[in-house]
C-alpha positions as CSV (number, residue, x, y, z in Angstrom):
1,M,143.3,111.1,-32.3
2,T,141.5,114.4,-31.5
3,T,139.5,112.6,-28.8
4,K,142.7,111.4,-27.1
5,A,144.3,114.9,-27.3
6,E,141.1,116.4,-25.8
7,K,141.1,113.9,-23.0
8,S,144.8,114.4,-22.3
9,S,144.2,118.2,-22.2
10,Q,141.3,117.8,-19.8
11,H,143.4,115.6,-17.5
12,L,146.2,118.1,-17.5
13,A,143.8,120.9,-16.7
14,K,142.3,119.0,-13.8
15,A,145.9,118.3,-12.5
16,R,146.8,121.9,-12.8
17,E,143.6,122.8,-10.8
18,L,144.5,120.3,-8.1
19,L,148.0,121.7,-7.8
20,R,146.7,125.2,-7.6
21,E,144.5,124.1,-4.7
22,V,147.4,122.5,-2.9
23,D,149.4,125.6,-3.3
24,E,146.7,127.8,-2.0
25,V,145.6,125.6,1.0
26,N,148.9,124.2,2.2
27,A,151.8,126.5,3.2
28,D,154.0,123.5,4.0
29,P,157.3,124.0,2.2
30,Q,157.5,120.3,1.3
31,A,154.1,120.3,-0.2
32,K,155.0,123.4,-2.2
33,A,158.1,121.8,-3.4
34,T,156.2,118.7,-4.5
35,A,153.6,120.8,-6.2
36,A,156.3,122.7,-8.1
37,A,157.9,119.4,-9.2
38,A,154.5,118.1,-10.3
39,H,153.9,121.4,-12.2
40,A,157.2,121.0,-14.0
41,T,156.2,117.5,-15.0
42,L,152.8,118.7,-16.3
43,V,154.5,121.4,-18.4
44,L,156.8,118.7,-19.9
45,A,153.8,116.4,-20.5
46,E,152.0,119.3,-22.4
47,Q,155.0,119.9,-24.5
48,V,155.4,116.2,-25.4
49,A,151.6,116.1,-26.3
50,V,152.0,119.1,-28.6
51,A,155.0,117.5,-30.2
52,R,153.2,114.2,-30.8
53,V,150.2,116.1,-32.4
54,L,152.6,118.0,-34.7
55,M,154.4,114.8,-35.7
56,A,151.1,113.0,-36.4
57,T,149.8,116.0,-38.4
58,D,153.0,116.0,-40.5
59,A,152.8,112.3,-41.1
60,A,149.2,112.5,-42.1
61,K,150.0,115.3,-44.6
62,R,152.8,113.2,-46.1
63,L,150.5,110.3,-46.5
64,G,147.8,112.5,-48.0
65,V,145.2,111.9,-45.3
66,N,142.3,114.3,-45.5
67,E,141.4,116.3,-42.5
68,G,137.8,115.6,-41.4
């Protein structure tokens, strides 16, 4: 599970970097609006990922699974 979380985090970091580049390079209002919407989606994705990790941790604790 940690590997999936790490990969997800890496993908989100790459996406943030690309959005930052779009914002810096392109002054087009439509591109900026699209980048802002994409950023909001990334923030939501990060929050969902954290919630999933917390739920999985709680479930593992309830089942008595030892942490590696």
